N, C-alpha and C positions, 0 to 999 in steps of 0.2 A: 292734620289729624291721622292718628294711627290706624293703620289697615287692620282687617280681621285677623285675630290670632290663630284661628283654625280650631279643629276640634281637640279637646285635651287629651293628653297621653293616658295610657292605662294606669301608670303609676300615679298620676295625679288624681285620677278617680278613685283609686285604691286608698290613697292617703286621705281624701275627702270623706269616704266612708268610714275610715278608722277614726278621724277626728269628730264626726257625727255621732258616731256610736260611744266615744268616750265622753263627750258632752252630756249625752243622755244619761249615761250611767252616773255621772257626777251631778246631775240635777241642774245643769246649765240650760238656759233657753235655747231653742233652736236658732239657727243662723240663716240669714239670707244666702242666696247662692254666690254673691259677691264676697260677703263676710267668709263663707266656708271656703272659697278658693283661696282667699289671702291666709287664713288659718291653716290650710294644708300646705301652701307655700312656706310659711314661717316654720312649720313642723318639719319639712323636708330639708329646708336650709340648715336648721339647727341639727338635724341628725348628721348632715354631710359636712358640718363645721364651716358652713359658707357664710362668714360674717356679713360680707356686703349684701348678699341676698336676703339674710335675715333683717339686716337694717332696713332694707327696702321695704319688706313685707311688713314690719313693724310700724313704719311710718305710714304706710297704707292704711293699716288697721286703726292707727290712731285717728286718721281723718274721718272714719266712718262714725256716724252718731251712735249707733247701737252696738258697736263692738265691745268686747270685754275690757280693752284698754280705756275707751272713752267712758264706760260705766264703772271703772274702777274695780272690776273683778280680777282676781288673780288668774293669770294665764296657766292652763294645764300643761304638764310636760308633754312633749311630743310622743305620740303613740308610736310603738316599735312594730314595723311590719313583720308578719309571719315569715318564717324560713322558706325559701323556694329552691328546690322542689321540697314539699312537706315530708317530713321524716317517716310519716306513715306509708308513703309508697315503697320505702325499702329499695330504692334503686341501686343496682350494683354498678361499680365503677367500669368505665368503657375500656380502661387498660389496666394492667397489672404490671407489677415490679418496676423497673426503671422507666417504662413508658407513662407511667402514671404521674411522674414527676415534672413540673414545669410545663414547657411547651413541646415536649418530645411527641406526646400523642396527637396534638394538632398538626404538628409538622409532617408526622406520618401520614395523616390523613391527606393532607395537601399534595405530598408527593404521590400517594396512591391516585388521587383524583387526577393529577396531571398525567400520570401515566396511562390511565384510562381514557383520557381525552385525546392524547396524542400517541397512543400505541403504534400506530402504522407509520407515523413519522419517525418514531424512535427505533422501530423495528422489533417490537416486542410482540410475540405470539407464543403462547397464550398470555393474556394481561395478568399480571401478578395481583393476588388478593392483598388485603391489609396483613393478615398473618403471615403470608409467604414473605412478604417484604420485611416485615419486622424479624422474621427468622434469618433472612439474608443478612440483614444488618448486624445481627448476633454473631453470625458465622463469619463476617468480614470478607478478606479477599479469598477465602477458601469457597465461597458461595458463587456458583456458575450464574445464578440470577443476578446477583449484585454487579458482577463483571459485566453481564450483558446490559444492564441499565446503564452503567457508566460509560461503556464503549458506545452505546448508541447515543447517548447526549454528547460525548465528545466528538463523534464524527459529525453530528449534526452541527455543532458549534464551529467545527473546522470548515465544514461547508459553506456556512455563513460568513466566516472570515475571508476564505478564498473569493467567493463571489462579490462581496463587498469591496475587497481591495481591487479585484479586477474591474469594478465598475468606475474606479476612481474617486470613491468617496474619501479617500484618505487626503485627496489633494483638494477637497471641495472648497477650502478657504482660499486657494489660489487658482481655482478652475476658471475663473472670470465671472462676470456680472451674469446674473440669471441662472447659475449652476446651484441648485439646492439638492441637498440629500436629507433623508430621514435620519434623525439623531442616532437611532440604534444602528443604522447602516454606516454611519461615520465611526462609531465606536468599535463595531466589528472589523472595520477596515484598519483602524489605528491599532488593533491588537496584532495584526501581522508585522508592521513596523515595531512595535513594542517588543515582541518576541525576538526579533532581529537584534534590537538593542541589547537584550538580556543575553544574547548568544545562543538562543534556542532556534532550531530549524523546523519550521511548520511542516516541510515535506517529510521530516523524519517521523513527525507527530503521525502524519497521514498514512505513512507506509507501515508504521511499527506500533500502532495502538491495538493491543490484543489482551488476552486474558491474563498475561503476566506483567505487562508494562503499564496498563492503565493508570495505577496510582502515581507513577513518576510522571506521566503526561498531565494528569490532574494537578499535580503540584506545580508543574512548570507553567501550565495555563493560569493558575492562581497567582504566581509570581508575575506573570505578564500582565494580568489585569490589576496589579499592584496591591493585592490584599493581604500578600505574604510579607510586606515591606513597610507595614506602618501607613500604607496608603500612598507611598511616594513611588514615583515612576522612575524607570531606568535613568532618565536624563536628570534626576535628582539624587542619584545613588552615590555612595563613596565606595567603590570597589575597583578590582582590577582584573583583567582577563589574562589568561595565560599568555606568554610570549611578550609581555610588557608593552601592550599596545596603548595608544593615547586614551585619555579620559573622554567620557561623554558628558558634555556640559549641560547647562539648564535647558529645558524645553527641547531636548534632543539635539543640541548642537555640539559637535565634536571639539573638544579641547584638550591640548596636552602643554604641560609646563615644560619649558626648555631650560637648560643651564644659563644663569645669568638673569632670571627673572622674566624672560620672554615667554610668549605663548604661541601655540600653532594650532589654526583653525582648519577645518575642512567642512565642506558643505554637508549639512545633515541629510541623510538618505532619504528622509521623508519629504524633503523639498524637491520636487520633481524638475529635472533641468528643463528649462524653458517656461517654467512657471514665474509669475510675478514675484513670489516671495523668494524663489531661488535667485532671480536676477537681482533683487533688491539686496539679498544677502552678499552677492558677489560684489556688488558696488560698496556697501557699508564695510566690508571686510578690509577694504583699502584705506579706511579712514580711522581716527582715534575715537575717544569716548565722546567728543563734541558732536558727532554725527552730521549728517547732512539734511538740507530742506527737501521736502517732497518734491518741489519743481527740479531741484538739481539731481535728485535720485532718478525720476523719471527721464530727464534729459541724457543722464549718462547711460541708463538702460537703453535707450534708443540708439544713441551714438555708437555704443559698444556692441550692438547687435545682439544683445542678450535676449530681448524679447521685442516684438513688434507691437508697440502701443498705439499705432495710428488707428487700429481697429476699434478703440474706445474713444467715445466721444468726449471723455473726461478722464484722461489717463492719470492725472494727479490724484483724482478721487478714487480711481481704481486701485492705485499704488498704496495710498492712506488706508484704504478700508483694509487691504490684505494684510498689512503691517501691523495694524492696530488689533489685529484678532489673533496674534501670534507671540508667544513669550520669548521668542528668539530675538525679538525687536523690542526696544523700549523708546517711548516718546520722551526725549530729553528737553524739549521745547515746543512751543506751538508750531505744528507742522513740521517737526524736526525729529528724525530717528536716528538711532544707533544701535549696534549689536549689544545685546544684554551681557554677554561674556566679556566684551571689550570693557564696558563700564565697570563690571565687577572686578576685573584685572586691574584697572586703574585706581579703584578704590582701595584694593588690597596694597598696592605699591604705595599708596598715599599713607596708609596706616603704617606700613613698615618703615616709610621714611620718618614719619612723626615719632614712632617709637624710638628709632636711632637718634634723632635729634634730641629727644628727652634724655637718652642715656648719655650722649656726648653732645653738649651745646656747641653750636656753631658749625657742627658737621652735618652732612647729609642733605644735599640739595634735593629739591622735589624730582623724582625720578620722571623720566619719559615712560610713554606706554607703548612700546613697540608691539604691535598686534595686528597682523594682516594675514589674510586667507590666500594671498597670491603666492606663487612659487618664488624662491629666492631671486631669480632672475629679474622678475619684475619689480622687486623691491629690494635691491642690493643694499647690504649693511645694516638692515633692520633687525636681524636674528629672526625674523618670522618666516615660517615656512608652512607649505601645505601638507597636510596628512591625511591618510586613508584609513588608518586603523580605527577601531571602535571599541570604547570600553565606557565606563561610566563614572560619575562623580564630578561636581564643579570643581574648578581649579582651586586648590588649596583648602578643601573641605575636611581634611583629616586623613586619618589612617585607614589601611584596609587589612583584612585578615587575609592569611594564606589561602591559596587556591582561588580566592577572589571572587567566587560566583555565589556564595551563599548570602541569602537575604538577611537583613537586620532584624533585630528582635522588634516585635510589635506585629499588628495585623491578626489575622485569624489564627487561632492556636493549632488548628489541624494542619495548616500549611507548615508551620515550625516543626510540628511532629511528624509530619511526612519528610521533612528534610533531615531530621534526626534519626528516624527509624522506620520500620515498616508499618505498613497500612493495618496490619494486625495489632499494633500496639495502641492504636486510637480507641478511644472510648466510645460508647454508643453515641454520646452527644456529639462528639467531633465528627462521626462518621455520617450522622445525619445532618449536620451543619454542612458538611461538604457536598452532600447530595442536593440540599435545599439551594446552596449558592449556585451550583451548577445549573440547576433548573431555572433559577432567576436571572443568570447571565444570558 
């Protein structure tokens, strides 16, 4: 048995009144409340082009004995609701010019409301009005008010990032059982590591965010948050850093291709030494794409002194839980993990060997997959070495542009515009989009 439907909406009551008035004007007999409700639903569904709702209302009407459909009377066309607000009110638009188009006006009101609510936190005194903020957006980087708003928001975000990173939220996945952090705290903490992966220094942001530099700090923060690169993180980029440093592989893992088809790995900076993930990474960097079982990984971690797992009642479960939540590791079989970059490199070599064999039949045996994270002395003859440099782009992902740090096409248009020119060259839509994004961040 269906529960009570609750009171009708104002739109439903208005449509019922319009249907009743239309029927009376056409000389049709009055309807019962149930019939009137069905007729109003049918009229609303017809006006909204909702075929399913219209078919359902028609079927309900046909089942009623005294309805127009049951009596063979032609259905009247659905009445058109009057315009709202009525033209007789002669309301003037809330915004003029560019602000009257699209969502510019509502976004401006949202920003103003936010600044009024958190003026003390942002450090704004006095609080700007809507007109003052609109004028500041028109003036661009020449406006002291707009600069003060952005500087306050940027410093607030930097403080959140530093506090979250100091709390250890970035290592929450490897912090052991029972250590949980708020999702926003983890996101803010990871921004510090992501900034380092892009080659940005958050200490420089903190020291040099001022009236002249805030547009560039805003752009770098946007790139760090991946909205300036088509939503891809530094670990998924294809770019080089000055100095020919190694590439940064998937999920933040450092990867460099060496002559001869080998690769070199180094422990990702975001995996803290002594954590479960870091210990597992060091173990799996010594094996190939076949990986190791969870029990073997846990035993080698304990035997190698990489981490004390005796404090956990279920060390294998702790290791499996940590590895399954990070893209650095890939499950290759039940309870068996390997490094994602090792697997990708192995697949690349297999494809190259297959292509070579197709070009010259009978040649090209399946290549080995030398890939280790240990120093050469620990694995002589393998061609794999440990590296400390950081850049980005998965091994074999394509070419890079000169200078190496510019973000790819895609993402928010204002980020690319800031990379190509000054803040003053941004349009009003882009300036407001940047401010709205910073507030939502």
